[in-house]
SERO-4910 file (N, C-alpha, C, O; in steps of 0.05 Angstrom, whole numbers):
BEGIN
 pado doro    nc1    nc2    nc3   cac1   cac2   cac3    cc1    cc2    cc3    oc1    oc2    oc3
  Met    A  -1250   -532    495  -1262   -520    471  -1287   -504    480  -1305   -514    493
  Lys    A  -1287   -478    472  -1309   -460    479  -1321   -448    454  -1307   -436    437
  Ile    A  -1347   -449    451  -1362   -438    429  -1379   -415    439  -1397   -419    455
  Gly    A  -1375   -391    429  -1391   -368    435  -1416   -368    418  -1415   -372    394
  Phe    A  -1439   -362    431  -1465   -364    417  -1482   -339    424  -1488   -334    447
  Asp    A  -1488   -324    403  -1505   -300    406  -1534   -307    409  -1546   -315    389
  Ile    A  -1545   -306    433  -1573   -314    436  -1593   -291    430  -1617   -295    433
  Leu    A  -1583   -268    422  -1600   -246    415  -1601   -241    385  -1613   -223    375
  Gly    A  -1587   -258    370  -1586   -255    341  -1609   -270    327  -1616   -292    334
  Gly    A  -1620   -257    306  -1641   -270    291  -1668   -257    295  -1673   -243    314
  Asp    A  -1686   -264    277  -1713   -252    277  -1730   -263    300  -1749   -250    308
  His    A  -1723   -287    310  -1740   -300    330  -1723   -307    355  -1726   -329    366
  Ser    A  -1706   -289    362  -1690   -293    386  -1705   -283    411  -1722   -265    408
  Pro    A  -1699   -293    434  -1680   -314    439  -1691   -342    437  -1677   -362    440
  Lys    A  -1717   -345    432  -1731   -371    432  -1718   -391    414  -1710   -413    422
  Asn    A  -1715   -384    388  -1704   -403    369  -1675   -409    375  -1666   -432    372
  Cys    A  -1660   -389    385  -1632   -393    392  -1630   -413    415  -1614   -432    413
  Leu    A  -1646   -410    435  -1644   -427    459  -1654   -455    453  -1643   -475    463
  Glu    A  -1675   -458    436  -1684   -484    429  -1663   -499    412  -1659   -523    416
  Gly    A  -1650   -484    394  -1628   -496    379  -1605   -504    396  -1592   -524    392
  Leu    A  -1599   -487    416  -1578   -493    435  -1582   -520    449  -1564   -536    452
  Ile    A  -1606   -524    459  -1613   -549    473  -1610   -573    454  -1600   -594    463
  Leu    A  -1618   -570    429  -1614   -592    410  -1585   -598    406  -1577   -621    404
  Ala    A  -1569   -577    405  -1540   -580    400  -1526   -594    424  -1507   -609    419
  Thr    A  -1535   -589    448  -1522   -601    471  -1523   -631    471  -1506   -645    482
  Lys    A  -1543   -641    457  -1547   -671    455  -1526   -683    437  -1522   -708    437
  Glu    A  -1512   -667    421  -1492   -677    402  -1464   -668    408  -1445   -674    394
  Met    A  -1461   -653    430  -1435   -643    437  -1420   -661    456  -1432   -672    474
  Pro    A  -1394   -665    451  -1378   -681    470  -1374   -666    496  -1378   -642    497
  Pro    A  -1365   -680    517  -1363   -667    543  -1343   -644    545  -1345   -627    562
  Asp    A  -1323   -643    526  -1303   -622    527  -1312   -596    515  -1296   -577    513
  Val    A  -1336   -595    505  -1346   -570    492  -1362   -554    513  -1381   -564    525
  Lys    A  -1354   -529    516  -1369   -510    533  -1382   -489    516  -1368   -476    500
  Leu    A  -1408   -484    520  -1422   -464    504  -1424   -439    521  -1434   -439    544
  Val    A  -1416   -416    509  -1416   -390    523  -1437   -373    510  -1436   -367    486
  Leu    A  -1457   -365    526  -1480   -350    515  -1476   -320    518  -1471   -310    540
  Phe    A  -1478   -306    496  -1476   -276    496  -1504   -265    492  -1517   -271    472
  Gly    A  -1513   -249    511  -1540   -237    509  -1551   -233    537  -1536   -232    557
  Asp    A  -1577   -231    539  -1590   -227    564  -1590   -253    580  -1607   -271    574
  Ser    A  -1573   -255    599  -1571   -280    615  -1596   -286    631  -1602   -309    636
  Asn    A  -1610   -265    639  -1635   -269    654  -1656   -283    637  -1670   -301    647
  Leu    A  -1659   -275    612  -1678   -288    593  -1670   -317    589  -1688   -335    589
  Ala    A  -1644   -323    586  -1635   -350    582  -1642   -367    607  -1652   -390    604
  Lys    A  -1636   -357    630  -1640   -373    654  -1670   -377    660  -1678   -398    670
  Glu    A  -1686   -358    653  -1715   -361    655  -1725   -384    637  -1742   -400    644
  Tyr    A  -1714   -384    612  -1722   -405    593  -1713   -432    604  -1729   -452    603
  Phe    A  -1689   -434    614  -1679   -460    624  -1695   -469    648  -1702   -493    651
  Ala    A  -1703   -451    666  -1718   -458    689  -1746   -469    681  -1756   -488    693
  Ser    A  -1758   -456    661  -1785   -465    653  -1784   -491    637  -1805   -504    633
  Asn    A  -1760   -500    628  -1758   -525    613  -1741   -546    628  -1732   -565    616
  Asn    A  -1738   -541    654  -1724   -561    671  -1696   -567    660  -1688   -591    659
  Ile    A  -1681   -547    653  -1654   -550    642  -1635   -537    662  -1640   -515    671
  Asp    A  -1613   -550    667  -1593   -540    686  -1578   -516    673  -1564   -520    654
  Pro    A  -1582   -492    684  -1568   -468    672  -1538   -468    677  -1524   -453    663
  Asn    A  -1529   -484    696  -1500   -484    703  -1483   -499    682  -1458   -498    684
  Gln    A  -1495   -512    663  -1479   -525    642  -1468   -505    622  -1452   -513    605
  Phe    A  -1477   -480    623  -1468   -460    604  -1454   -437    619  -1458   -433    643
  Asp    A  -1436   -423    604  -1425   -398    614  -1440   -375    602  -1453   -378    581
  Tyr    A  -1439   -352    615  -1455   -329    606  -1438   -303    605  -1421   -298    622
  Val    A  -1443   -288    584  -1433   -261    582  -1457   -243    579  -1468   -241    557
  His    A  -1465   -230    600  -1489   -214    600  -1485   -188    584  -1465   -174    588
  Thr    A  -1504   -183    566  -1502   -158    549  -1527   -141    553  -1549   -152    559
  Thr    A  -1524   -116    549  -1546    -97    553  -1554    -83    528  -1573    -68    528
  Glu    A  -1540    -89    506  -1547    -77    480  -1550    -97    458  -1538   -119    459
  Val    A  -1565    -90    437  -1569   -107    414  -1564    -91    389  -1574    -68    386
  Ile    A  -1549   -101    370  -1546    -89    344  -1570    -99    327  -1571   -122    319
  Glu    A  -1588    -81    321  -1612    -89    306  -1606    -93    277  -1586    -84    267
  Met    A  -1623   -108    263  -1619   -116    235  -1617    -91    217  -1601    -91    198
  Gly    A  -1632    -71    223  -1633    -48    205  -1612    -27    210  -1610     -7    196
  Glu    A  -1595    -31    230  -1575    -10    238  -1551    -11    219  -1545    -32    207
  His    A  -1538     12    216  -1513     13    200  -1492     -3    214  -1485      2    237
  Pro    A  -1481    -23    200  -1462    -42    214  -1438    -29    228  -1433    -35    251
  Thr    A  -1424    -12    213  -1399     -1    225  -1405     17    249  -1392     16    269
  Lys    A  -1426     35    245  -1433     53    267  -1443     38    291  -1435     43    314
  Ala    A  -1461     18    287  -1472      4    309  -1451    -12    324  -1451    -14    348
  Phe    A  -1432    -24    309  -1411    -41    322  -1394    -23    340  -1387    -32    362
  Ser    A  -1387      1    330  -1370     18    346  -1385     32    369  -1373     39    389
  Gln    A  -1411     37    365  -1426     52    384  -1440     35    405  -1452     46    424
  Lys    A  -1440      9    402  -1453     -9    421  -1433    -29    432  -1434    -53    425
  Pro    A  -1415    -20    449  -1394    -38    460  -1405    -59    479  -1390    -77    488
  Asn    A  -1430    -57    487  -1442    -77    505  -1462    -95    490  -1478   -109    503
  Ser    A  -1460    -95    464  -1477   -112    448  -1466   -141    447  -1442   -145    452
  Ser    A  -1484   -160    441  -1475   -188    441  -1455   -192    419  -1436   -208    422
  Ile    A  -1457   -179    396  -1438   -183    374  -1411   -171    381  -1390   -184    377
  Phe    A  -1411   -147    392  -1385   -134    399  -1371   -150    420  -1347   -156    417
  Leu    A  -1385   -158    441  -1371   -173    462  -1363   -201    453  -1343   -212    462
  Gly    A  -1379   -213    434  -1371   -239    423  -1345   -237    409  -1327   -254    413
  Phe    A  -1341   -217    393  -1316   -214    378  -1293   -206    397  -1270   -214    393
  Lys    A  -1299   -191    418  -1279   -184    438  -1268   -209    451  -1244   -212    454
  His    A  -1286   -227    459  -1277   -252    471  -1263   -270    452  -1244   -284    459
  Leu    A  -1271   -269    427  -1258   -285    406  -1229   -275    402  -1211   -291    400
  Lys    A  -1226   -249    400  -1199   -237    396  -1181   -244    420  -1157   -249    416
  Glu    A  -1192   -244    444  -1176   -249    468  -1173   -279    474  -1162   -286    495
  Asn    A  -1183   -296    456  -1181   -325    458  -1195   -337    482  -1188   -358    492
  His    A  -1216   -323    491  -1233   -334    512  -1252   -354    501  -1263   -371    515
  Ile    A  -1258   -352    475  -1274   -372    461  -1259   -379    435  -1242   -365    426
  Asn    A  -1266   -402    424  -1253   -412    400  -1269   -408    374  -1258   -412    352
  Ala    A  -1294   -401    377  -1311   -396    354  -1334   -378    363  -1341   -377    387
  Phe    A  -1346   -364    344  -1369   -346    351  -1390   -351    330  -1385   -350    306
  Val    A  -1415   -355    339  -1438   -362    321  -1460   -341    326  -1468   -337    349
  Ser    A  -1471   -330    304  -1492   -310    308  -1509   -308    283  -1500   -311    260
  Ala    A  -1535   -303    287  -1554   -297    266  -1561   -267    266  -1582   -259    255
  Gly    A  -1544   -251    279  -1550   -223    281  -1542   -208    256  -1538   -220    235
  Asn    A  -1541   -181    257  -1535   -164    235  -1511   -174    220  -1488   -173    230
  Thr    A  -1515   -182    194  -1493   -194    179  -1471   -174    174  -1447   -181    176
  Gly    A  -1478   -149    168  -1457   -129    164  -1440   -125    189  -1415   -122    187
  Ala    A  -1452   -125    212  -1437   -122    237  -1419   -146    242  -1397   -143    253
  Met    A  -1428   -169    235  -1412   -193    238  -1387   -191    220  -1365   -199    228
  Leu    A  -1391   -181    196  -1368   -178    177  -1349   -157    187  -1324   -160    185
  Val    A  -1360   -135    198  -1343   -113    209  -1327   -124    233  -1303   -119    235
  Gly    A  -1340   -140    250  -1326   -151    273  -1304   -170    264  -1282   -170    276
  Ala    A  -1309   -186    244  -1289   -205    234  -1265   -190    222  -1242   -198    228
  Met    A  -1270   -169    207  -1249   -155    193  -1232   -137    211  -1208   -134    207
  Phe    A  -1246   -124    230  -1232   -104    246  -1225   -113    275  -1211    -99    289
  Thr    A  -1235   -137    283  -1228   -147    309  -1209   -170    307  -1185   -168    315
  Val    A  -1218   -193    297  -1200   -216    294  -1182   -213    269  -1160   -224    269
  Lys    A  -1191   -198    249  -1176   -191    225  -1170   -214    207  -1172   -238    214
  Ala    A  -1162   -207    182  -1155   -227    162  -1128   -240    168  -1110   -228    180
  Val    A  -1126   -265    160  -1100   -279    161  -1080   -264    144  -1086   -257    121
  Pro    A  -1056   -259    154  -1036   -245    137  -1032   -260    111  -1027   -284    111
  Gly    A  -1033   -245     89  -1031   -257     63  -1057   -261     49  -1058   -262     24
  Val    A  -1079   -262     64  -1106   -264     51  -1115   -236     43  -1117   -218     60
  Ile    A  -1120   -232     18  -1127   -206      8  -1155   -198     17  -1160   -177     27
  Arg    A  -1174   -217     13  -1202   -212     21  -1214   -238     32  -1218   -257     17
  Pro    A  -1221   -239     57  -1237   -261     67  -1263   -264     52  -1272   -245     39
  Cys    A  -1275   -287     53  -1300   -291     37  -1318   -310     53  -1311   -321     73
  Ile    A  -1342   -312     43  -1362   -331     55  -1369   -352     34  -1369   -346     10
  Thr    A  -1376   -375     43  -1382   -397     25  -1408   -410     32  -1419   -405     54
  Cys    A  -1418   -427     15  -1443   -441     19  -1442   -468      7  -1430   -471    -15
  Pro    A  -1454   -489     19  -1453   -516      7  -1473   -518    -16  -1493   -504    -17
  Leu    A  -1466   -535    -35  -1483   -541    -58  -1488   -571    -58  -1469   -587    -60
  Pro    A  -1513   -579    -56  -1519   -608    -57  -1513   -619    -85  -1520   -606   -105
  Lys    A  -1502   -642    -86  -1496   -655   -112  -1516   -678   -118  -1527   -690    -99
  Glu    A  -1519   -683   -143  -1538   -704   -151  -1528   -732   -141  -1544   -750   -137
  Asn    A  -1502   -735   -137  -1491   -761   -128  -1494   -765    -98  -1485   -786    -88
  Gly    A  -1506   -746    -84  -1510   -749    -55  -1491   -734    -38  -1495   -731    -14
  Gly    A  -1469   -723    -50  -1450   -708    -34  -1455   -679    -34  -1477   -670    -41
  Phe    A  -1435   -664    -26  -1437   -634    -25  -1412   -622    -38  -1390   -633    -36
  Gly    A  -1416   -600    -52  -1394   -583    -60  -1398   -557    -47  -1417   -553    -31
  Ile    A  -1381   -537    -54  -1384   -510    -43  -1380   -490    -65  -1368   -495    -85
  Ile    A  -1391   -466    -60  -1387   -443    -78  -1378   -419    -62  -1388   -415    -40
  Leu    A  -1359   -404    -72  -1349   -381    -58  -1336   -362    -78  -1323   -370    -98
  Asp    A  -1341   -336    -74  -1354   -322    -52  -1384   -321    -58  -1392   -323    -82
  Val    A  -1401   -317    -38  -1430   -315    -42  -1441   -289    -32  -1464   -287    -24
  Gly    A  -1424   -268    -32  -1436   -242    -25  -1418   -221    -12  -1425   -198    -13
  Thr    A  -1395   -229     -1  -1378   -210     12  -1364   -191     -7  -1361   -167     -2
  Asn    A  -1354   -203    -29  -1338   -188    -48  -1352   -188    -75  -1349   -207    -91
  Ala    A  -1366   -167    -81  -1382   -166   -106  -1364   -166   -131  -1370   -179   -151
  Asp    A  -1342   -151   -129  -1323   -149   -151  -1296   -159   -142  -1287   -152   -120
  Cys    A  -1283   -176   -158  -1258   -188   -150  -1237   -187   -172  -1244   -189   -196
  Lys    A  -1212   -184   -164  -1190   -186   -183  -1181   -215   -185  -1187   -231   -167
  Pro    A  -1167   -222   -205  -1159   -250   -209  -1143   -262   -185  -1148   -285   -178
  Asp    A  -1126   -247   -172  -1111   -258   -150  -1129   -264   -126  -1123   -282   -110
  Val    A  -1150   -248   -123  -1169   -254   -102  -1185   -280   -107  -1188   -296    -89
  Leu    A  -1193   -283   -132  -1207   -307   -140  -1189   -332   -137  -1198   -353   -129
  Tyr    A  -1164   -329   -143  -1145   -350   -139  -1144   -359   -110  -1144   -382   -104
  Gln    A  -1143   -339    -92  -1143   -345    -63  -1169   -359    -54  -1168   -376    -36
  Phe    A  -1191   -352    -67  -1216   -366    -60  -1213   -396    -66  -1224   -413    -52
  Gly    A  -1199   -402    -88  -1194   -430    -94  -1178   -444    -72  -1184   -467    -65
  Ile    A  -1159   -430    -61  -1143   -441    -38  -1161   -445    -14  -1160   -467     -2
  Leu    A  -1176   -425     -7  -1193   -427     17  -1215   -448     14  -1220   -464     32
  Gly    A  -1227   -449    -10  -1247   -470    -15  -1235   -498    -14  -1248   -516     -5
  Asn    A  -1211   -501    -24  -1197   -526    -24  -1193   -536      5  -1197   -560     11
  Ile    A  -1185   -518     22  -1180   -525     51  -1207   -533     64  -1208   -553     78
  Trp    A  -1228   -518     59  -1254   -524     71  -1264   -551     62  -1273   -567     78
  Ala    A  -1263   -556     36  -1273   -582     25  -1257   -605     37  -1269   -626     42
  Lys    A  -1231   -602     40  -1215   -623     51  -1221   -629     81  -1226   -651     89
  Glu    A  -1222   -607     96  -1224   -610    125  -1252   -615    135  -1256   -630    154
  Ile    A  -1272   -603    123  -1300   -605    132  -1315   -627    117  -1330   -643    130
  Tyr    A  -1311   -629     91  -1325   -649     75  -1309   -674     70  -1318   -694     58
  Lys    A  -1284   -674     80  -1266   -697     78  -1262   -707     50  -1259   -731     45
  Ile    A  -1261   -688     31  -1254   -695      3  -1224   -695      0  -1212   -674      4
  Glu    A  -1213   -717     -7  -1183   -720     -7  -1169   -701    -26  -1150   -688    -19
  Lys    A  -1180   -699    -50  -1167   -681    -70  -1190   -666    -84  -1198   -673   -106
  Pro    A  -1199   -644    -72  -1222   -630    -83  -1216   -619   -111  -1194   -609   -117
  Lys    A  -1236   -621   -128  -1234   -610   -155  -1244   -581   -154  -1267   -576   -147
  Val    A  -1227   -562   -163  -1233   -534   -162  -1239   -524   -190  -1223   -527   -208
  Gly    A  -1263   -512   -193  -1271   -501   -219  -1277   -472   -218  -1284   -462   -197
  Leu    A  -1273   -458   -240  -1279   -429   -242  -1306   -426   -257  -1308   -435   -280
  Leu    A  -1325   -413   -244  -1351   -410   -256  -1350   -390   -280  -1340   -368   -277
  Asn    A  -1359   -399   -303  -1356   -383   -327  -1379   -389   -346  -1397   -405   -340
  Ile    A  -1380   -376   -369  -1401   -380   -389  -1393   -400   -411  -1408   -402   -430
  Gly    A  -1371   -413   -407  -1363   -433   -426  -1338   -448   -415  -1325   -438   -397
  Glu    A  -1332   -471   -426  -1310   -487   -416  -1283   -477   -426  -1263   -481   -413
  Glu    A  -1283   -465   -449  -1257   -457   -462  -1243   -436   -446  -1256   -419   -433
  Ala    A  -1216   -436   -447  -1200   -417   -432  -1205   -388   -440  -1203   -370   -423
  Glu    A  -1212   -384   -465  -1216   -356   -475  -1244   -346   -470  -1251   -323   -477
  Lys    A  -1262   -362   -457  -1289   -353   -452  -1291   -334   -428  -1272   -333   -412
  Gly    A  -1312   -319   -427  -1317   -302   -404  -1306   -274   -407  -1295   -267   -427
  Asn    A  -1309   -258   -385  -1299   -231   -386  -1268   -231   -380  -1256   -252   -377
  Leu    A  -1257   -207   -379  -1228   -205   -376  -1218   -216   -349  -1197   -228   -348
  Val    A  -1235   -212   -329  -1227   -223   -302  -1227   -253   -302  -1208   -266   -292
  Ala    A  -1247   -266   -314  -1248   -295   -316  -1225   -306   -332  -1213   -326   -324
  Gln    A  -1219   -293   -354  -1196   -303   -371  -1170   -301   -356  -1153   -319   -357
  Ala    A  -1166   -279   -342  -1141   -275   -327  -1139   -295   -304  -1117   -306   -298
  Thr    A  -1162   -300   -291  -1162   -319   -268  -1156   -347   -278  -1142   -362   -265
  Tyr    A  -1167   -354   -301  -1162   -381   -312  -1132   -384   -316  -1121   -405   -310
  Asn    A  -1119   -364   -327  -1090   -366   -332  -1074   -368   -306  -1053   -381   -306
  Leu    A  -1084   -356   -285  -1071   -359   -259  -1074   -388   -248  -1056   -400   -236
  Met    A  -1098   -398   -251  -1105   -424   -239  -1095   -448   -254  -1091   -469   -243
  Lys    A  -1091   -446   -280  -1087   -469   -297  -1062   -485   -289  -1061   -510   -293
  Asp    A  -1042   -472   -279  -1017   -486   -271  -1014   -487   -240   -991   -490   -230
  Ser    A  -1036   -484   -226  -1034   -482   -197  -1023   -507   -184  -1031   -530   -191
  Lys    A  -1006   -503   -164   -997   -525   -147  -1011   -524   -120  -1006   -541   -103
  Asp    A  -1028   -504   -116  -1042   -501    -91  -1068   -516    -89  -1078   -522    -67
  Phe    A  -1079   -524   -112  -1104   -539   -113  -1107   -553   -140  -1092   -547   -158
  Asn    A  -1126   -571   -141  -1131   -587   -165  -1151   -573   -183  -1175   -577   -181
  Phe    A  -1140   -556   -201  -1157   -540   -219  -1167   -557   -242  -1151   -570   -256
  Val    A  -1194   -558   -246  -1206   -574   -267  -1216   -557   -290  -1229   -568   -309
  Gly    A  -1211   -531   -289  -1219   -514   -311  -1245   -499   -306  -1254   -497   -283
  Asn    A  -1256   -487   -327  -1281   -473   -325  -1304   -492   -321  -1305   -513   -332
  Val    A  -1323   -483   -305  -1349   -498   -303  -1371   -478   -309  -1369   -454   -304
  Glu    A  -1393   -489   -319  -1416   -473   -327  -1439   -476   -307  -1438   -492   -289
  Gly    A  -1460   -460   -311  -1482   -461   -293  -1495   -489   -291  -1505   -496   -270
  Asn    A  -1495   -504   -313  -1507   -531   -312  -1488   -552   -299  -1496   -575   -298
  Asp    A  -1465   -543   -290  -1447   -561   -276  -1448   -558   -245  -1436   -574   -231
  Ile    A  -1463   -538   -236  -1462   -530   -208  -1470   -553   -189  -1458   -556   -168
  Tyr    A  -1489   -569   -197  -1499   -590   -179  -1489   -618   -188  -1498   -639   -178
  Gly    A  -1470   -618   -206  -1458   -643   -215  -1432   -649   -202  -1425   -638   -181
  Asp    A  -1417   -668   -214  -1393   -678   -201  -1367   -667   -214  -1345   -676   -208
  Lys    A  -1370   -648   -232  -1347   -637   -246  -1328   -623   -227  -1304   -624   -230
  Ala    A  -1339   -609   -208  -1323   -594   -189  -1334   -596   -161  -1358   -598   -157
  Asp    A  -1316   -597   -141  -1324   -597   -113  -1324   -568   -101  -1340   -562    -83
  Val    A  -1308   -551   -112  -1305   -523   -104  -1309   -506   -128  -1295   -508   -148
  Ile    A  -1329   -489   -127  -1335   -471   -150  -1328   -442   -141  -1339   -432   -122
  Val    A  -1311   -430   -156  -1300   -403   -150  -1314   -382   -167  -1317   -386   -192
  Cys    A  -1323   -360   -155  -1335   -339   -170  -1335   -313   -153  -1329   -314   -130
  Glu    A  -1341   -291   -166  -1344   -266   -151  -1369   -267   -134  -1388   -282   -140
  Gly    A  -1369   -251   -113  -1392   -251    -94  -1418   -243   -107  -1439   -252    -98
  Phe    A  -1418   -226   -127  -1442   -218   -141  -1455   -242   -154  -1479   -247   -150
  Val    A  -1439   -257   -168  -1450   -281   -182  -1458   -303   -162  -1479   -315   -164
  Gly    A  -1441   -307   -142  -1446   -328   -122  -1471   -323   -107  -1486   -341   -100
  Asn    A  -1477   -297   -100  -1501   -291    -86  -1526   -296   -103  -1546   -305    -92
  Val    A  -1524   -290   -129  -1547   -295   -147  -1552   -325   -148  -1575   -334   -147
  Val    A  -1531   -342   -150  -1534   -371   -150  -1547   -380   -124  -1565   -397   -125
  Leu    A  -1537   -370   -102  -1547   -378    -76  -1577   -371    -73  -1593   -388    -65
  Lys    A  -1584   -346    -79  -1612   -338    -76  -1631   -353    -95  -1654   -359    -88
  Asn    A  -1621   -359   -119  -1636   -374   -138  -1642   -402   -127  -1664   -412   -130
  Ala    A  -1621   -415   -115  -1625   -441   -104  -1645   -441    -81  -1662   -459    -79
  Glu    A  -1643   -421    -64  -1662   -418    -41  -1691   -415    -51  -1709   -427    -41
  Gln    A  -1694   -398    -72  -1721   -394    -82  -1732   -419    -96  -1756   -425    -94
  Phe    A  -1714   -433   -110  -1723   -458   -123  -1733   -478   -102  -1753   -492   -107
  Tyr    A  -1719   -479    -80  -1727   -497    -58  -1755   -489    -47  -1772   -507    -42
  Lys    A  -1759   -463    -44  -1785   -454    -34  -1807   -461    -54  -1829   -469    -45
  Met    A  -1802   -458    -79  -1822   -465   -100  -1829   -494   -100  -1852   -502   -102
  Ile    A  -1809   -511    -97  -1813   -540    -96  -1831   -547    -72  -1850   -562    -75
  Lys    A  -1825   -535    -49  -1841   -540    -25  -1870   -529    -28  -1889   -542    -19
  Ala    A  -1872   -506    -39  -1898   -493    -43  -1916   -510    -61  -1941   -510    -59
  Arg    A  -1904   -524    -80  -1918   -542    -98  -1920   -570    -88  -1926   -589   -103
  Lys    A  -1915   -574    -62  -1917   -600    -48  -1898   -620    -59  -1903   -644    -58
  Gly    A  -1875   -611    -70  -1855   -630    -79  -1841   -644    -56  -1836   -631    -36
  Asn    A  -1835   -669    -60  -1821   -684    -39  -1799   -701    -52  -1804   -722    -64
  Asp    A  -1774   -691    -50  -1752   -705    -63  -1727   -702    -45  -1721   -680    -35
  Glu    A  -1713   -724    -41  -1690   -724    -23  -1669   -704    -32  -1656   -691    -16
  Phe    A  -1664   -702    -59  -1643   -684    -69  -1651   -655    -63  -1634   -640    -53
  Phe    A  -1675   -647    -69  -1683   -619    -65  -1686   -612    -35  -1683   -589    -28
  Asp    A  -1691   -632    -19  -1691   -627     10  -1664   -617     20  -1663   -603     41
  Arg    A  -1643   -624      7  -1616   -616     16  -1610   -587      8  -1588   -578     14
  Phe    A  -1628   -574     -5  -1625   -545    -10  -1634   -529     14  -1628   -505     15
  Asn    A  -1646   -541     33  -1656   -527     57  -1633   -517     74  -1616   -533     83
  Tyr    A  -1631   -491     78  -1609   -479     92  -1606   -490    121  -1585   -489    133
  Glu    A  -1629   -499    132  -1628   -509    160  -1609   -532    163  -1598   -536    185
  Thr    A  -1605   -548    142  -1589   -572    145  -1559   -566    148  -1545   -583    158
  Tyr    A  -1550   -542    140  -1522   -536    143  -1517   -513    163  -1494   -507    170
  Gly    A  -1539   -500    172  -1537   -481    194  -1526   -454    187  -1542   -435    184
  Gly    A  -1500   -451    184  -1488   -425    181  -1467   -424    159  -1459   -444    147
  Thr    A  -1459   -399    153  -1439   -394    132  -1414   -385    145  -1414   -365    160
  Pro    A  -1391   -398    140  -1366   -390    152  -1354   -366    138  -1357   -363    114
  Ile    A  -1339   -350    153  -1322   -329    141  -1295   -342    139  -1282   -346    160
  Leu    A  -1285   -346    115  -1259   -359    111  -1237   -339    107  -1241   -319     93
  Gly    A  -1214   -344    119  -1192   -326    115  -1187   -307    138  -1171   -288    135
  Ile    A  -1200   -311    161  -1196   -294    184  -1182   -310    206  -1179   -334    204
  Asn    A  -1172   -296    226  -1156   -309    247  -1171   -324    268  -1160   -328    290
  Ser    A  -1195   -333    262  -1210   -349    281  -1233   -362    267  -1234   -362    242
  Asn    A  -1253   -372    282  -1275   -386    270  -1301   -371    275  -1309   -367    298
  Val    A  -1314   -362    253  -1339   -347    255  -1360   -359    236  -1354   -365    213
  Leu    A  -1384   -362    246  -1406   -371    230  -1429   -351    231  -1437   -342    252
  Ile    A  -1439   -344    207  -1462   -326    205  -1487   -342    196  -1485   -359    178
  Leu    A  -1509   -337    208  -1534   -351    201  -1555   -332    189  -1553   -307    193
  His    A  -1574   -343    176  -1598   -328    167  -1611   -315    191  -1612   -327    212
  Gly    A  -1622   -291    187  -1637   -279    208  -1662   -295    215  -1671   -294    238
  Lys    A  -1673   -309    196  -1697   -324    200  -1692   -352    211  -1710   -369    211
  Ser    A  -1668   -358    220  -1659   -385    227  -1678   -398    247  -1688   -385    266
  Thr    A  -1683   -424    243  -1699   -441    260  -1681   -454    281  -1657   -453    279
  Pro    A  -1693   -467    301  -1677   -482    321  -1658   -502    308  -1636   -506    317
  Leu    A  -1668   -516    287  -1652   -536    273  -1627   -523    260  -1605   -534    261
  Ala    A  -1631   -499    249  -1608   -485    237  -1588   -478    258  -1564   -481    254
  Phe    A  -1597   -468    281  -1579   -461    302  -1564   -485    312  -1540   -484    317
  Lys    A  -1578   -507    315  -1565   -532    324  -1543   -540    305  -1521   -546    314
  Asn    A  -1549   -540    279  -1529   -549    260  -1506   -530    258  -1483   -538    252
  Ala    A  -1511   -504    262  -1489   -484    262  -1470   -489    285  -1445   -487    282
  Leu    A  -1480   -495    308  -1464   -500    332  -1447   -525    328  -1424   -526    336
  Val    A  -1459   -545    317  -1445   -570    311  -1423   -566    291  -1401   -576    294
  Leu    A  -1428   -549    271  -1408   -543    251  -1385   -527    263  -1362   -531    256
  Ala    A  -1392   -508    281  -1371   -493    295  -1353   -511    310  -1328   -508    311
  Lys    A  -1364   -531    323  -1348   -551    338  -1329   -566    319  -1306   -571    327
  Glu    A  -1339   -573    296  -1322   -587    277  -1299   -569    266  -1277   -578    262
  Met    A  -1305   -543    261  -1285   -525    253  -1262   -523    273  -1239   -522    266
  Ile    A  -1270   -521    298  -1249   -520    319  -1234   -546    321  -1209   -546    324
  His    A  -1248   -568    319  -1236   -595    321  -1214   -600    300  -1193   -611    306
  Val    A  -1220   -592    275  -1200   -596    254  -1179   -574    253  -1161   -574    236
  Lys    A  -1182   -554    270  -1163   -531    271  -1162   -516    244  -1141   -511    233
  Leu    A  -1186   -510    234  -1189   -499    208  -1173   -472    205  -1159   -468    186
  Asp    A  -1176   -454    225  -1163   -429    223  -1133   -432    223  -1119   -417    209
  Glu    A  -1122   -451    238  -1093   -455    239  -1083   -466    212  -1061   -459    203
  Lys    A  -1099   -483    200  -1090   -495    174  -1091   -474    152  -1074   -475    134
  Ile    A  -1110   -455    153  -1110   -433    134  -1085   -415    138  -1073   -407    118
  Lys    A  -1078   -410    163  -1055   -393    169  -1029   -407    158  -1012   -394    147
  Gln    A  -1027   -433    162  -1004   -448    153  -1000   -445    122   -978   -442    113
  Val    A  -1022   -447    107  -1021   -445     78  -1011   -418     69   -997   -416     49
  Phe    A  -1020   -397     84  -1014   -370     75   -988   -358     88   -982   -335     83
  Gln    A   -974   -374    103   -949   -365    115   -928   -358     94   -906   -349    100
***
């Protein structure tokens, strides 16, 4: 098992990346090999100064970086020696089983769509995010930003992808899938929501529990909440800001602590032919550690293969 890790991605690279890497090695089984994409000289200098054996890692030395402010498509095509480009090249050629980066999000999406590509049958890959529940568990919401506008068949597929993720990663035996709407009734919402409800109501692909409202998001009514990326991103950013406000006001509560993005590390791109995790640019060492551990779990459960099987 090999996990590719972009050590030049993020606002505080390579320091935060490498510190998170070391934390992750303490939780990795012996069969996991971490492959570092970036300036190998910087990495080895860090390891030498911290008495860490550099030979426990593999290296793909890169001479270019796709900066956060660059145009994703242009930068990806014009910087073939960047850590993101080479990461996806190795992923496509099966030299690594997953790729993790906090670099330019647009470039990561471009790489996923045009290098490893979508699973045949998947109309639009999406990204998801965990939602802490009051009962102590986690649910997920998808899409949270990749697809601002969606047709009903796309939203239906999000239900399938979310169902697989909840089963394989959160070990929920029969995930409850809900459609985010402004009311519980079938006739509520806009035309897209109404049409999606009609597609989902008789689904044999997942356990559809009907419409869910904003006040159901952190409850137990649904484990998988389906929505367009525009709505999902608003929900996600609202939750992140609410967490910041609680901390700024010196709040200390176990439930609200689980809103901290560091605890889950990265966001998977679901529906592509491999395993990719995107992190916040501001990611801390703890976030990087948790993302690498999550990547290991995605490979272990053969998530990409199980998605392919469903869409065959």
